[in-house]
C-alpha positions in Angstrom: -50.8 64.2 -64.7 -54.4 63.1 -64.4 -56.2 62.4 -67.7 -59.6 64.0 -68.1 -61.3 60.6 -68.7 -60.0 59.1 -65.4 -62.6 58.6 -62.6 -61.1 59.1 -59.2 -63.0 58.9 -55.9 -62.8 61.9 -53.6 -62.1 59.3 -50.9 -58.9 58.2 -52.7 -55.5 59.6 -51.8 -52.8 60.1 -54.4 -49.2 61.0 -53.7 -46.9 63.4 -55.5 -46.3 63.0 -59.2 -48.8 60.2 -59.7 -49.7 59.7 -63.4 -53.2 58.5 -64.2 -53.9 57.8 -67.8 -57.1 57.5 -69.9 -60.1 55.7 -68.6 -58.6 54.6 -65.3 -60.8 54.1 -62.2 -59.6 54.7 -58.7 -62.1 53.7 -56.0 -62.8 54.7 -52.4 -60.2 53.9 -49.8 -57.3 53.6 -52.2 -54.0 55.2 -51.3 -51.4 55.5 -54.0 -47.8 56.5 -53.2 -45.5 59.0 -55.0 -44.4 58.5 -58.6 -46.8 55.7 -59.5 -48.1 55.4 -63.0 -51.4 54.0 -64.3 -51.0 53.9 -68.1 -54.6 53.5 -69.1 -57.8 51.5 -68.4 -56.5 50.5 -64.9 -59.0 49.8 -62.2 -58.0 50.0 -58.5 -60.5 49.1 -55.8 -60.2 49.6 -52.1 -59.3 49.3 -49.4 -55.9 49.2 -51.1 -52.6 50.8 -50.0 -50.0 51.1 -52.7 -46.4 52.3 -52.2 -44.3 54.4 -54.4 -42.8 54.0 -57.9 -45.2 51.3 -59.0 -46.3 51.0 -62.7 -49.6 49.5 -63.8 -50.0 48.8 -67.5 -53.3 48.8 -69.3 -56.3 46.7 -68.2 -54.9 45.8 -64.7 -57.5 45.1 -62.1 -56.1 45.7 -58.7 -57.7 45.2 -55.3 -61.0 43.8 -56.6 -63.3 41.6 -54.6 -62.1 38.0 -54.4 -63.6 35.0 -56.2 -64.1 33.0 -53.1 -67.8 32.0 -52.7 -67.5 32.5 -49.0 -66.8 36.2 -49.5 -69.8 38.2 -48.4 -68.6 41.8 -48.9 -66.6 42.0 -45.7 -64.0 44.8 -45.4 -60.7 43.3 -46.5 -57.5 44.8 -47.8 -54.6 44.8 -50.3 -51.2 46.2 -49.7 -48.4 46.7 -52.3 -44.9 47.8 -51.6 -42.6 49.9 -53.8 -41.0 49.6 -57.3 -43.3 46.9 -58.7 -44.3 46.5 -62.3 -47.7 45.1 -63.2 -48.0 44.3 -66.9 -51.1 44.2 -69.1 -54.1 42.4 -67.7 -52.8 41.5 -64.3 -55.4 40.8 -61.6 -54.8 41.0 -57.8 -57.6 40.4 -55.3 -58.0 41.5 -51.7 -58.1 39.1 -48.8 -60.8 37.2 -46.9 -61.8 37.1 -43.3 -61.2 33.3 -43.4 -57.4 34.2 -43.4 -55.9 37.5 -42.2 -58.2 39.7 -44.4 -55.3 41.0 -46.5 -53.4 40.2 -49.6 -49.8 41.4 -49.6 -47.3 42.1 -52.4 -43.8 43.3 -51.4 -41.4 45.4 -53.5 -39.5 45.2 -56.8 -41.6 42.4 -58.2 -42.3 41.9 -61.9 -45.7 40.5 -62.6 -46.1 39.8 -66.3 -49.1 39.8 -68.7 -52.3 38.2 -67.5 -50.9 36.9 -64.3 -53.4 36.4 -61.4 -52.7 36.7 -57.6 -55.7 35.5 -55.6 -57.0 36.5 -52.2 -54.9 36.2 -49.1 -51.7 35.6 -51.0 -48.4 36.9 -49.5 -45.6 37.7 -52.0 -42.2 38.8 -50.8 -39.7 40.9 -52.8 -37.9 40.6 -56.1 -40.2 37.9 -57.4 -41.0 37.3 -61.1 -44.3 35.9 -62.2 -44.2 35.3 -66.0 -47.1 35.5 -68.4 -50.3 33.7 -67.4 -49.2 32.5 -64.0 -52.1 31.7 -61.8 -51.6 31.8 -58.0 -54.5 30.5 -56.0 -55.7 31.8 -52.7 -53.6 31.7 -49.5 -50.3 31.0 -51.3 -47.1 32.3 -49.9 -44.1 33.1 -52.3 -40.8 34.1 -50.8 -38.1 36.5 -52.1 -36.5 36.0 -55.5 -38.7 33.1 -56.6 -39.2 32.9 -60.3 -42.4 31.3 -61.8 -42.3 30.5 -65.5 -45.1 31.1 -67.9 -48.5 29.5 -67.2 -47.4 28.0 -63.9 -50.4 27.2 -61.7 -50.2 27.0 -57.9 -52.7 25.2 -55.7 -54.2 27.1 -52.8 -52.3 27.2 -49.5 -49.0 26.1 -51.1 -45.7 27.8 -50.2 -42.8 28.6 -52.6 -39.5 29.1 -50.9 -36.9 31.9 -51.6 -34.9 31.6 -54.8 -36.9 28.7 -56.1 -37.4 28.4 -59.9 -40.6 26.9 -61.3 -40.4 26.0 -65.0 -43.1 27.0 -67.4 -46.4 25.1 -67.5 -46.0 23.4 -64.1 -48.9 22.6 -61.8 -47.7 23.0 -58.2 -49.7 20.9 -55.7 -47.3 20.9 -52.8 -44.7 23.2 -51.3 -41.5 24.0 -53.1 -38.5 24.4 -50.7 -36.1 27.3 -51.0 -33.5 27.1 -53.9 -35.1 24.1 -55.6 -35.7 24.1 -59.3 -38.9 22.4 -60.6 -39.7 21.7 -64.2 -42.0 19.6 -66.3 -45.7 18.9 -66.0 -45.2 16.3 -63.3 -43.2 18.8 -61.3 -40.3 16.5 -60.5 -37.5 18.3 -58.6 -34.5 18.9 -60.9 -31.8 20.1 -58.5 -31.3 23.5 -57.1 -31.5 26.9 -58.8 -27.7 27.3 -58.8 -27.5 29.8 -61.6 -29.9 32.1 -59.8 -27.9 31.8 -56.6 -24.7 32.7 -58.4 -26.3 35.8 -60.0 -27.5 36.9 -56.5 -24.0 36.7 -55.0 -24.2 33.5 -53.0 -20.8 32.2 -52.1 -19.6 29.0 -53.7 -19.4 27.1 -50.4 -23.0 28.1 -49.6 -24.2 26.9 -53.0 -22.4 23.6 -52.4 -24.0 23.3 -49.0 -27.4 23.8 -50.5 -26.6 21.1 -53.1 -25.7 18.7 -50.4 -28.8 19.5 -48.5 -30.8 18.9 -51.7 -29.2 15.4 -52.0 -30.1 14.7 -48.4 -33.7 15.7 -48.9 -34.3 14.2 -52.3 -31.6 11.6 -53.3 -30.6 9.7 -50.2 -33.8 8.0 -49.3 -34.5 10.0 -46.1 -37.8 10.9 -44.7 -38.3 14.6 -44.1 -37.7 14.1 -40.3 -34.5 12.2 -41.1 -33.3 14.8 -43.5 -33.9 17.6 -40.9 -31.8 15.7 -38.3 -29.0 15.0 -40.7 -28.8 18.6 -41.9 -28.6 20.1 -38.4 -24.8 20.6 -38.5 -24.8 22.1 -41.9 -27.7 24.4 -40.9 -25.6 25.7 -37.9 -22.9 26.7 -40.4 -24.9 27.9 -43.4 -28.0 30.1 -43.0 -29.3 29.0 -46.4 -29.5 25.4 -45.1 -31.2 26.6 -41.9 -33.8 28.3 -44.2 -34.4 25.0 -45.9 -35.0 23.2 -42.6 -37.3 25.9 -41.4 -39.3 25.6 -44.6 -39.5 21.8 -44.2 -40.8 22.1 -40.7 -43.5 24.5 -41.7 -44.6 22.8 -44.9 -48.2 22.0 -44.1 -49.0 20.4 -47.5 -45.8 18.4 -47.7 -43.1 19.3 -50.1 -42.8 18.5 -53.8 -40.8 15.3 -54.2 
C-alpha cells in the first residue's frame, strides 16, 4: 500500500508488500526489502539498502547526509539488515570517505524514540538503543548490547557484545563484552549476568566471565597482565576469548 501523499523516486526500488504511509519521502538509490512499513512522515535518503521486515515509525530520518564538517557530498552508503524497529524520530546517517564510506545496522535491533546513529557506525544484531541515545561517528556496537535512555557515546568507541550501559551515562572509552556500566561517572559495576542468563549462557561460562572481570578490574592488573593471566580460561571459554580479543583491539582504552 502506497499512500497518495507519499513521494517516491523512480530511481528507488521497493520490494513486495512494502507499506508507505502518508507524507513519506523515498529518495534516489534507495532499496527497500519485502514487508517493510513506513508509517508516516518518514524520510529515507540514498544510497541506502534496507532489508526485509523493517518498521519505521513517524518522523524517522534514515540515510541522510552526515553532520561531519569534512563531508563534501561524496557518495556514501547506509545498509540495514532485517526485522529492525525504528521508533519515532530516529535519525541514522550515511558514512564518510574518511572511514569505509558506509554506516551499517544489522538485524533485529530496537532503536527507540529520538535515538541517533551517526556516520560510519557499525551496529550488530539484537541491540537495544533506548530513548534519546546518541551514538557519535565511527562507533562500533556488538550483538545484544543494551544502551539505556540518554546514553551518549564518544566517537570511535567500541561497545562489546552483551554489555549493558545504564541510563544517562557518557561513554568516553571502550566497554568490554558482558560488562555492565552505570552512573554518570561510568564506573564498571560487574558483568551483565542477568542478560547472559536470559540468552542461554551456561552457568560455568558466566562464572568464567565473572572471574575474568575480577582479573581485569579488581586484582590490580594492567591490561597486558590481565590478558596473560586469562589465557588458560580463554582456551576453555570462548566468552573469555572474546573479552581478550576486545582488550587487544581497544584503541581508546577500556572503561575502568
